[in-house]
N, C-alpha and C positions, 0 to 999 in steps of 0.2 A: 265588822263581820268579813270573814274571808269567802271568796267565792272560787269554788273549785271549778276547774275546766276539764271536762272530759274529752279526751282525746281518743278518737277511734284509729287504731292502727291496723291499716290493711296489710295483708301478706305482700312482701315483695317478691317478684319473680326473679329467679336467678338470672343474669344477663346471657344472652345467648353468645356461646364462645365465638370469638372472632378468628375467622379463618387464617391460618398463618399465611404470612405474606407470599412465602415461596410457593404455596399451593396456588394461590392467585396468579403469581408469575407463571407457573407451569400451564395453567389454564390459558393465559394469554400468549405463551409461546404456541400451544396447540391451536389457537385461533388465528395465528398470522396466514395469510393467503400467499400462495405461489402460484397464482393464476396469470398474472399479467406483471409487466414490469412498471416501476414508477416512471415519471416524467423524466427524460434524457436531460432536461436542463438542471434538474436539481443534482446532478452528479457530473455535470460539465462534460457531457458526451455529445458528439455531432449525430451519431448513429444509434438508432434504437437497439441494434443488436449488440452494441457494447454495454448495455446497461444489465446489471446482474442482481439489482435489488428489486424486491417485489412489494414489500409491506413494511410496515412500522407500526409499533405501539408504545404508548407511554407505561413504564413499570414502576415508577416511584420518583422521587426528587432526583433529578439528573440521571435517572435510569431509564434505558430505552431498550427495546427489542427490535431487531431488524431483520426480516426475512430475505433471503437471497436463494435464487436458483443457479447452480452452477453448470454449464454444458458440458456433456461428455468429451467434445472435442471443440477447438476454437482456432481461427488463423494464428493466433500467437501462443495460445496455451493447449498443450498436448498432455495427455496422461504421461506420468513419469514411467521409466521402464519398470519400477516397482510396482506399478499398477495404480498408484494413487493420483489423485488430481494435481494438476500443476502448482507448484509453490507460488509462482507468480499470480495465478488466478486469485488464490487467497489474498495475495497482496492487495491486487486491483480491488476486491471486493472490500477489504478494510479501508482503503482510500475513499471509495464512493461511499461507505457508510458515513465517515467522518465528514464529508462535505454535504451529504444529505441531512444529517442531523443538525448542521449549523445552519442550513437554510430553512429547514421545516420546523424546528423546535427552539432555534435560538435567534430568529429574526434576522439573519445575515442576509442582506439584499442580494439578489442575483446581480451578476456583473462584478461583484468584488472579487479580489484575486487571493487565492489560497497559497500559501507558502508552508510548505511542510518543513518542520525543523528536524523531526526524527520519526523513523518508523520501524517497529520491530514485530517480528512473527516468530513464534516457536511452536513447532508441531509436537504433540505429546502423545498422539494416538494415530499413526499413520493408516492403520487398518480400518479406522472410521472413515477415513477420505477415500477409501478405495473406489474407483470408478467401475459402475456396474452397468446394467442394462438401460439406465435412464439418467437424468440429470440429477445432481445432488441437491436436495434442500437443506440448506444451511440456515442456522439461527445465531445471529450475533447478539449477546447479551452485552450492552454498552453502558459503562460508566462515564459520564462526562464531567471532568474536572477543570474548572475555571478559576483564574485568580480572585481573592477576595477583594472587596471594594466596589465602587461603582463601575459601569460598563462604559467603555470609550465607544461612542457611535460610529467612529470611523476606524475602529481596530477591534478584533475579536481574537482573544488567546484561549486556547483550549487544548487538553489532552484527553483522547479517547482510549479507554481501557477496555478491551473487549475479551469476553470468553467465546469461543467459536464451538458450536454443538452441531452434530448430524445425528438426527433420530434421537435426541434426548441425551446424547453421549458426547462429553466434552472431549475436543479432539486437539484444541490449539488455543493459544492465547496471543493477543496481538496489542500493540500500544501505537498511537500516532499523535504527534504533536503538531500543531498548526498555529500559524498567525494569519489573519485575514484582514486585509486592508482595503481601502476604496482606490478607485482608478487614480486619484491625484497623487496619493502616496506612492501607489505603485510605479507611476511615471518617473517620479523623483528617485526611487530606489534603483529603477533600471538605468537611468542616465548616470547615475553614481557607479553603477557596477560596470557599465559599457566604458566610463573613463577610466577605470582602475583596470579594465582588460583589454579589449579590442572592439573595434567598429562593428556594428550589426551587418550581418550578411543581408544582401538584397533579398527581397520577398522572392521566394520560389526557387532560390539557388541552392543546388546541392553542393555541400562544402567538401570536407575532407572524407578520406577512407576510401580504399580500393573498390573497385567495381566488381572485381571477382570475389568468390566465396572460397576462402582456404579451408583446407581441411585441418581440424584440430590435431595436436600431437599425438592424441591416442586413437585417432582414425574416426571418431565421431564428433559430432556437434555437441554443445554443451547440453543439448536437450536428447542426447542419445541416439541421433539419427545421422545417417551420412550428411555432411556438411557439403553444400554445393549451391548452385544457382537456384534450386528449388526450395531452399530452406533460408529465406530472409530474415530469419528470427536471430541468425547468429551475428553478433554485433561486434564481436573482436577481431581486430587485424593483427597481423605480426608487426613488430616494429622494423620500419624501413631500415635498410642495411645502413644507410648514411648516418641514422640516429643511434645505432647500437651503442651501448655503454656498458661498462662492468658494473655489475650489481652484486649485491651481497648473496651469500650461497643461500640457495632455496627460494630467492625473490624471483617472480615472473613478471613480466610487463608486455602491455599490449596497447594498441591505439584504438580508440572508440570509433566505430563506423556510425556516422550521423547521417541520416537522408532525410531532410525535411518533407520529402514527398512519400516517406513510408506511410501506408495506409492504418498501421497500427501505433507504432510509437509516435507518429504525428498525426493522431487521428483527427485532430483538428489544429488550426495553426497555432504555433508558439513561438515567441522571441527569444527563447532560450533552450537549452538543452533539457528536455523533460527529466523529472526526477525518476519516473518510472523506467526511463531508459538507462539511467545509471544502476538503478536497482538491479535491472536485467543483466547489464554488464558484470556486476559484483557476483550475481548468481552463477554467470557462465565462467567468470574467472576463478570463483571458489570450486566449481566442479572440476574445471581443467587441473586445478592444483591438488585435488582430492582424488584425482584418477576416475572422475566420471561419477561418483556417488551422489545420490540426490540430496538436496538442500534440506536440512531439517530446522535450522534456526538462522535467522539473520537480523542483527540489530545495527541500524544505520542512522547517522547523523549527517545532515546537510548544513553547509556552512554558507556558501554563496552561489548564486547563479553561474551556470556555464554558458558562455557566450557560443553562437553557431559559427563564427569564423575562425576559431582557433582549435587546434588539436586538443583531445582530452587523452591524457595518459592513464591507463589503469593498471595498477600494481596488486600483486597478491603475495602473501608470504605465510607459510605454514608456521604454526606455533608448536610449542612442546607438547601442548596438552590436546592436540588434535584439531584445533580450530584454524581459521585461515582469517588473517587480517588483510583488509582491502582498503584501497584508496583510489580516489580520481582527482587527478590534478589538471590544471590548465594554465600555462605559463607561470609555474611557480605558486599559483594560488590553489589552495585545498578546496575542491567543490564538495566533497563528500566522503566520509570514512565509514567503515563497516567491520563487524566481526561475524563470521559465518562458522557454521558447522554442518558437515555432510555425514551422512550414514548410508 
């Protein structure tokens, strides 16, 4: 005898539509706070006034949102003559975002050393970055790319790809590649670098560069203001007469002015020429070469550390397509190279 089994089929409710990811991301962006800065320790700053990041949120697998408030004016970063915020202020914000995310979400211990391999920034909408009657609230939508495989506890490699927005409007894109190592490896790396270059300068010693502030060839500093003793942001110096040499047509050359006591470029002690100082030199050299136009694109690669006890040569050469090729060398070693565009 067969037994029939009666099954009661209940009506199945249609699943609630899942809200699109981008809608959730948009809500997360709107929820970022700009009321206070994060701890200065997480961006390697000595002064709280040098911290521009305010908040962060997770937006997916290796995707993060970072809030930043950019001041209308700053000791190092002033509005461009076009009215938009300083290009290097955005670069510094990108640098801080990479360091912060490494510590906060990738368990990189405080005290480890960050070595930037590359950094690029391209502004697509200058009008969105125009300085108004208050600070700019900026959101960085960051994708963190790390190598496949297991994590080395003494080394962290990552690339931070960023979309920069103001008021929900994309205005720039950036990318930063870093290697993070512990103190032991950093010490060994620096010993090898000094052996290949020169001896380290004694602590607190101001090294090379003239103490006077020269006027740039077109009458203004690379920031669009009269260069003089009241503008210590200008870091390029003329080549000493004794070191003048024949250069290819169009190529220009300067010496980098390094002052280890400078409150901005050496905001905290450093045993090498800071990468941000090299990038500032590239910005100024590109503007000098382009006749003072504001920087809109910079793609830079770092090769080796620059030592504090030897002069750094900065060169710039215009290209046929309107860009400027830049390099910083020391004793025959290439420290960094870059390609810039001004408009």
